[in-house]
N, C-alpha and C positions, 0 to 999 in steps of 0.2 A: 281255241281258235290261230290258227296260222297268222303269223306274221307276216305282214309286206316284205318286207326285204329274204325272207326266205327263199323268196322263186324270183325275185327281181335280178340274182343272175343270170337265169336264163329267156330274160326279155332283152330288144335294143332299144338300148335308152334312145337311141337316135329316130324311131315309130312312134307314132301314135299311140295309147293305151289308151284304153276305158275303163275305171275300174264299173263295177255294180253290187251294189248288195241288196237286202230287201228294204228298206228306209233311204238309201244312202248316205246313211251316217257314218256309219263306216267305212264306206269307199271315197267317203270327205275326205274322212282321216288319212285312211291308207292314201289318198292323193298326195296330200301333203308332204307323207314319209317320204313316197316315192321321188316327188317332184327335189326334194330337200336331199335326195341322193342323184341328181341327174341327170333327172326322164322328164325336160324341162316341154314333153308334149303328153302329159298325164294328167288325164282327164276322170272326172267322176260323173253319172247320169245323173241328174239329180234327181231328189224321188226315189231313186233305186225303183226296182220290180215293181213295187207297189202304184205307183204311178205313171209306168208304163203301162201296166195289164188297165188303169183304169181309164189314158187314155185310147183302150181297142187295139193298140200295138200289139200282133202275133208275137204270141209266143212257141216257142218248138221245144218241148220237153220238160224234165223238172218239175215237179208237184206245183200245180192248178191255182 
């Protein structure tokens, strides 16, 4: 599994970043790590893609 700090240098810490994973657990952990690295506008998609799909929101690409 890639570590959030591996790709953090490619992101602008001043811009909002939303992290997403399947259930929201790993992205929540990554959000904490990014926030501790100066990303004041990092957010987690609570519930991840499972909750997103359950709510009926559209999904483009990826595995259904």
